[in-house]
BAZALO-768250 format. One record per residue: residue in three letters; x, y, z of N, C-alpha, C in turn. Coordinates in steps of 0.2 Angstrom, whole numbers, plus 5000, padded with zeros to 4 digits. Each point is the difference from the previous one (the first is absolute). Example, Ala and Ser with C-alpha at 12.3 -4.5 7.8 and 13.67 -1.06 7.14 Angstrom:
! BAZALO-768250
ala506649725039499650065000500450065000;ser499850054996500450065001499650055003;
This chain:
! BAZALO-768250
met513160925338500449944998500449975005;arg499949945001500449965005500449954997;ala500649995003500549944998500149965006;leu500249944999500349965006500749994998;ala500450015005500849994999500249945004;leu500449964997500449955004500650045004;phe500050005006500450045004500449965005;ser500750014999500549965005500250055005;gly499950064999500350055005500750024998;gly500349974994500650024998500050064996;leu500650034998500050064996499650004994;asp500149954996499750004993499250005001;ser499849965004499250005001499850075003;met500450035004499850065003500050054994;ile500550004996500050054994499449994995;ala499949934999499549994995499350025002;val499950005007499350025003500050084999;lys500650035002500050075000499950034993;leu500249964995499950034993499350004998;met499649955004499350004999499650055004;thr500150015006499750045004500150084998;ser500650014997500250064998499650024994;gln499749954996499650024995499249995002;gly499950005006499350005002499749945001;ile500349944999499849945000499949985008;asp499449975002500049975007500349934999;val500449995005500349935000499949975007;thr499949934999500049965006500649965000;ala500550005004500649965000499949945003;leu500149944997499949945003500649965001;phe500149985006500649965002499749935000;ile500249964995499849935000500549955004;asp499749985006500449965004500049934999;val500649974997500049934999500449975005;gly500250045005500349975006500850005000;phe500350014995500750005000500450064999;gly499650065002500450065000500450005007;ser500150065002500450015006499849965006;ser500449985004499849965006499750055005;glu500150074999499750055005499350024997;asp499650025004499350034998500150074998;lys500050014994500150074997499350034998;ser499549985002499350024998500050085001;glu500250025006499950075001500550054996;leu500649974999500550034996499750014992;leu499749944998499850004993499450055000;lys499650005005499450054999500250075000;ser500550025004500350075000500350014994;arg500349964996500350014994499550014995;ala499549965000499450014995499750075001;thr499950025007499750075001500550054997;met500649995001500550054998500050014992;val499849954996499950014993499350014998;gly499550015005499350024999499549954998;ala500249945003499649944998499649975007;asp499549974999499749965005500449935000;phe499949975005500449945001499649945003;glu500149944997499749945002500549945000;ile499949955004500449945000499649954998;ile500249964995499649944998500449945002;asn499649965004500449945002499849944995;ala500649984997500049954994500449945002;arg500249995006500449955002499849934998;glu499449995002499749934999500049984992;gln499750054997500049994993500750004996;phe500550045003500649994997500449935001;val499949985006500349935002499649954996;gln499450004999499649954996500150004993;asp500050064997500050014993500750024996;ile500450035004500650034997500749975002;leu500149995007500649995002500449944998;phe499649944999500349944999499849984992;ser499750044996499949984994500050064995;pro500550045000500050064996500249984992;lys499650024996500049994993500750024997;tyr500350055002500650034998500649985005;gly499949965004500549975005500350055005;tyr500649995002500350045006500650044997;gly500250045004500650044999500649965003;lys500550035003500549965003499949975006;ser499450025003499849975007499449964999;phe499550025004499349975000499550064998;asn500250044996499650064998499749994993;pro499349995000499750004994499750074998;cys500550044998499950074999499550024995;ile500049974994499650014994499349985002;asp499949945003499349985002499750045005;cys500550025005499850045006499750074998;his500450034995499850074998499349994996;ala500049954996499349994996499549995005;asn500149965005499449995005499850065003;met500550045002499850075003499550044996;phe500250004993499650044995499349975000;arg500049935000499349974999499650015006;ile500350015006499750025006499750075000;ala500450044998499850074999499550014995;lys500049964994499550014995499449985003;ala499949945004499449985003499750055004;leu500450055003499850055005499850064997;leu500150014993499850064997499350035001;glu499549954999499350025001499950025007;lys500349965005499950025007500250075002;tyr500550024997500350075002499850054995;asn499649984995499750054995500750034996;ala500449954999500750034996499949974993;ser500450044996500049994993500649974997;phe500650005004500649974997500549995006;ile500649964998500449985005500750034999;val500350025005500750045000500549955004;thr500650004997500649975003500650044999;gly500549995005500650035000500649974996;glu499849944996500549974997500450044995;val500649994999500550034996500349954995;ile500050014993500349964996500749995001;gly500249935001500749995000500350005007;gln499650025005500250015007500249945004;arg499549954999500149935004500149954994;pro500549965002500249954994499549954999;met499649985004499549954999499350024997;ser499750055004499350024999500050074996;gln500550034999499950074997500450014993;arg500249944997500350004993499450024996;val500150024994499450014995499649944999;glu500449954999499649934998499649985007;ala500350015006499749985006499450045001;ile500050074999499450045001499549984995;lys500149984994499549984995499749935003;asn500449965003499749945003499650015006;val500250055004499650025006499350024997;thr500150054996499350034997499649954997;lys500349954996499649954997499749955005;leu500449985005499749965006499550035004;ala500150075000499550035004499350014997;gly500049984993499450014997499850074997;asp500650034999499950074997500450014994;glu500149954996500450014994499750054995;glu499450004999499650044996499750065003;gly499850005006499650055003500350065002;gly500750005001500350075002499850025006;leu499849965005499850035007500650025004;ile500649974999500650015004500450054997;leu500150055004500450064999500650005004;arg500650004997500750015003500350074999;pro499850045004500250074999500750025000;met500449955003500750015000500449994993;ser499749964996500349984994499550014994;ala499450045002499550004995500250024993;lys500450054999500250034994500449954996;leu500249955003500449944996499549954998;met499350005002499649954999499450024996;thr499649954998499450024996499550035004;pro499750064998499550035004499449965003;thr499850015006499549965003499350035000;leu499549975002499450035000499950075003;ala500450015006500050065004500250064995;glu500649984997500350054995499550014994;lys499849954997499650014994499350045001;asn499849995006499350035002500150075003;gly500750025001500150065002499950015008;trp499949945003500050015008500650025003;val500649984997500650035002500450034994;asp500450055001500450034995500749964999;arg500049974994500649964999500750045000;glu499950064998500650045000500350025007;lys499649995005500250015007500249935004;leu500149954996500249945002500849994998;leu500349955003500749994999500249954995;gly500650004998500349954996500749975002;ile499949975007500649985003500249924998;glu500649994999500249934998500649985004;gly500149945003500649985003500050015007;arg500649995003500149995007500250065004;ser500250054996500250075003499450035004;arg500250035005499450035004500150085000;glu500450034996500150075000499450044999;ile499549984995499450044999499649995006;gln499949945003499649995006500250045006;leu500650005001500350045006499950074999;ser500150024994499850074998499350025001;leu499649964998499350015001499850005008;ala500349955003499850005007500250065004;lys500650034998500250075002499550054998;glu499850004994499550054998499350005003;tyr499849935001499349995004500150015007;gly500650015003500150015007499949935004;phe500149954997499949935004500650005005;glu499850005007500550005005500349945001;glu499749944999500349945000499649954996;phe500349954998499749954995500549935001;glu499749954997500449945000500650004996;ser500549975003500750004996499949964994;pro500350024994499949964994500149935001;gly499649964996500149935000499849965007;gly499550045004499849965006499649944998;gly499849965004499849944996499649955003;cys499949954996499649945002500449945003;leu499849975006500549955003500149944995;leu499549994996500149944995500650014996;thr500350064999500650014996500649985003;glu499949995007500649985004500149935000;ser500749985000500249935000499849965006;ala500050045006499949975006499249985001;met499650044997499349985000499949944996;ala500350004994499949944996500249945003;ser500650005004500249945004499549985005;lys499750055003499549985005499449974997;ile499850034995499449974996500149934998;arg500549994997500249934997500149955006;asp500350025005500049965006499349985003;his499650055000499349995003499649954995;leu500150014994499649964995500249935000;glu500749995002500249935001499749965006;phe499850045005499749975006499350015001;asp499750054997499350025001499650034995;glu499450005000499550044995500150075002;phe499950044995500150075001499350035001;val499950045005499350045001500250075001;val499550045000500250085000500250025007;glu499849965005500350025007500749985001;asp500349974995500749985001500550064998;ile499750054996500350064998500450045006;asp499650015005500250045005500649965004;val499949945000500649965003500650004996;leu500050004994500650004995500350075001;lys499750055002500250075000500450025006;ser500149965005500350025006500549945002;gly500550025004500449955004500549964996;arg500449965004500549954997499649944999;his500049974994499649944999500549945000;leu499849955004500449945000499549944999;arg500349954997499749944999500349945004;leu499749975004500349965005500049924997;pro500449965003500149934997499349964999;asp499550015004499449964999499550044996;gly500250054997499650044996499650065002;ala500150015007499650065003500450074997;lys499550054999500350074999500050035006;leu500650045001500150045006500250074997;val499650055003500250074998500150035007;ile500650035000500350045006500050074998;gly499750045004500150084999500750025001;arg500150054996500750035000500150065005;asp499450035001500150065004499250025003;gln500050055003499350025003499550014994;val500250034995499550014994499849944998;asp500449954999499949934998499549975005;asn500250005006499549985005499350025000;asp500050074999499350034999499649974994;arg500449994994499649984994499849935002;leu500449965002499949935002499449995004;glu500050045005499450005005499350014997;lys500050044994499450014997499849944995;val500449954999499949954995499449965003;glu499549994995499449965002500149944995;asn500349945002500149954995499949935004;pro499549964999499949945004500649954999;lys500450014995500549954999500650015005;tyr500050055004500650025004499750005008;leu500549995004500050015007500550065002;phe499850045005500550055002500549975005;ala500650025000500549975005500450065002;lys500250005007500450055003500349975006;ala500650035001500449985006499650035006;asn500049955006499750035006500550035004;asp499750065004500450035005500650044997;ile500150014994500650034997499850034994;ser500250074998499850034994500449964994;gly499650004995500349974994499550004994;pro500249974995499550004994499449975000;leu499550024997499449964999500149964994;ala499749945000500149954995499349974998;leu500049974994499449964998500349934998;ile499749955002500249934998499449964997;ser500149964995499449964998499649965005;his499350015000499649975005500149935001;asp500249964994500049935000500849975001;ser500450055003500749985001500149945004;ser500549964998500249945004500350025007;asp500049965005500350015006500750025000;asp500449974995500750014999500150074997;asp499550024996500150074997499850055005;lys499649995004499850055005500650015005;ile500349945002500650015004500550044997;leu500249984994500550044996499850075000;ala499450014998499750075000500150045006;ala499949975006500150035006500750025001;lys500449954999500850025000500250064996;leu499750004994500250054995499750075003;ile499450005002499750065002500450035006;leu500249955005500450025006500650034998;ser500349974995500750024998500050084997;tyr499450024998499950074998499950055006;thr500049975006499950045006500650015004;lys500050035006500650005004500049955005;ala499649954999500049945005500749975001;pro500249995006500649965001500149944996;lys500649994996500049954995500149935003;asn500250005007500149935003499449985005;glu499550045000499449995005499449994996;glu499649965003499349984997499650065001;gly499650014994499550065000499449974997;ser499550044999499349974998499750044995;val499749974995499750044994499249975000;leu499650054999499349994999499849994993;ile499849944998499849994993499349985000;gly499650054998499249995001499950005007;asp499749945003499850005007500549955003;glu500649984997500449955002500750045003;val500249985006500650035002500649944999;ile500550024996500549964999500750025003;lys500349965004500650025004500649974996;val500550044998500649984996500650045003;val500649984998500650045000500150034994;pro500150074999500150034994500749984996;phe500050014994500749994997500550055002;asp500649984999500550055002500050074996;thr499849994994500050064996499449994995;lys499750064998499550004995500249984993;met500750004999500249974994499749934998;glu499849975005499849934999499350004996;ala499750065000499450014996500150004992;his500650024998500250014993499949944996;lys500149945003499949944995499349994998;tyr499550035004499349994998499750064996;phe500450054999499750064997499849984993;val499450024998499750004994500450044995;val500150065002500450054996500750005003;lys500549974996500749995003500350075001;gln500350015005500450065002500750004997;
């Protein structure tokens, strides 16, 4: 017997999978990548955690579909920021449901806990998620963490899993989960409440700013996840790396909307700027980029924007950039 598990790599999803593999269920843990998880690549970490709980591991790239179908038109709206949590969860279940035949799996497992998250894990929200996922009557979705508080599912009714070995957790306390982590010998796991960038107000500000000036495409996600974001007077977007990690992320961006920009002959941040920027915005961008280097403040320096070299005198202080920040400091 095989199950598919929605797997975030967090403690709840790890325990939910462990509860299945401990009963002899083969599990393929699926990480549904909608693009707004951590800015860091955690694929190897996720795989190691899936292995730790006895599961196979797969990443399902759902970025394009999420942007087109969910992000901007959620049936159940957003949380406090730009997070369509109910619709997003239901969409993940629909994706997993469509993959059951491919993996020769019979049901779906998730680490959801009743009452743990205010938007997507209230009792009513879980019902809405299940309905939106197309599983209102089928009982395909098993939530082992809170199963004893819920109607038995197909897996329980058919004896594929022993309901008595499942849990009945409710609320935000993590005492039971932490106790089980110790019992199972988990050496490390995501800290409680790890999360989706869409729940952060900074990401919401960046998305709203983007939509005001441009159409949103899937390639824009990686741009939004890195750097300081500035909107210049003539409408150009400027993204300036904050550190070497940011520079490395920005260097990997493949988005024809942007040109790379960097100070010449001096170390400093990598930047992206809209490819159709006006000359005035390019000059301003060059000054701002130089202000984040150790270039002499009263001497002319040069910045390479695309194939164009722009010579400017930097601002006296990088504080000049603050007036253009999309996310106010």
